[in-house]
C-alpha positions, 0 to 999 in steps of 0.5 A, spaced: 418 913 078 411 910 079 411 903 082 405 898 081 405 891 085 401 885 086 398 883 093 403 877 093 409 882 092 406 888 096 411 886 102 417 885 098 416 892 095 415 895 103 421 891 105 425 894 099 423 901 102 419 903 097 414 908 100 409 910 094 406 904 090 400 902 088 397 895 089 393 891 083 391 884 081 392 887 074 398 891 073 397 893 066 391 897 068 395 902 072 399 908 069 405 905 073 412 905 070 414 899 073 411 893 075 413 888 081 411 881 080 412 874 081 417 871 076 411 867 072 406 873 072 405 876 065 405 883 064 406 888 058 409 893 063 416 894 064 417 889 070 421 887 076 420 880 077 421 876 083 422 869 086 419 868 093 419 861 094 425 861 099 428 866 104 434 866 100 430 868 094 426 873 098 432 876 101 435 877 094 429 880 091 428 885 096 436 887 096 435 887 088 429 891 088 432 896 093 438 897 088 433 898 082 429 903 085 434 907 089 432 905 096 439 901 097 440 905 103 434 902 106 437 898 112 434 891 112 437 884 115 433 878 114 439 873 114 437 870 120 431 867 116 436 863 112 436 856 115 442 852 117 446 847 113 449 841 116 451 835 113 446 831 117 440 834 113 444 832 106 442 825 109 435 825 108 432 824 101 426 827 099 422 826 093 418 833 091 413 835 086 413 842 084 419 847 083 417 851 088 418 846 093 424 843 090 427 850 091 425 850 099 427 843 100 434 845 097 435 851 101 433 847 107 439 843 105 436 836 104 437 832 098 433 831 092 431 824 089 427 821 085 427 814 088 428 811 094 426 817 098 425 818 106 419 823 105 415 825 099 413 832 099 408 835 095 403 841 094 396 841 096 393 841 089 397 835 087 393 831 092 388 827 088 394 827 082 398 823 086 394 820 091 396 812 090 403 815 092 401 819 098 397 812 100 404 808 100 408 813 103 403 814 109 406 818 114 412 820 110 408 824 105 408 831 107 403 836 104 405 843 103 400 849 102 400 853 096 398 860 095 391 859 095 392 856 102 397 860 105 398 867 107 399 872 102 405 875 105 411 872 103 415 872 109 409 869 113 408 864 107 415 861 107 416 861 114 409 856 115 412 852 109 419 851 112 416 850 119 412 844 116 418 841 113 422 842 119 418 839 124 417 833 119 423 832 116 428 833 122 425 828 126 430 823 122 436 827 125 
């Protein structure tokens, strides 16, 4: 089976144990049998779509891809990446802009709210759009780098984002 993947998903393909694959920003331009792409990527090829916003999603994607392509014997333990859940985190109320950040905040065990938030979390590309709200929140506003401003490797990108949130949100614990 010929596999093609985008640069954003390359590390997932490697971790799933696929040794022979093509990397292309345009999977449709290749003669591959299967495209491994982000869940929102449009392609005409048969595809395996992954979500890579949280460590849980990354782990699930790696395991599912390994099963899909028959490399499920590949030994991989990423469970140490899953953040601990505790009751104290649930007490911290976070207003979040963007679905990918909602996934992360929930995965980390914090509570999502629309009003009376302890913190405001937003992607860098929302800065101008919500500038007034950011100004009101002051130091309680936390900007998170988007794909353009974060590592391509999903593990490194997610680690960066979790660390930012861990540092800022957990100051209340």
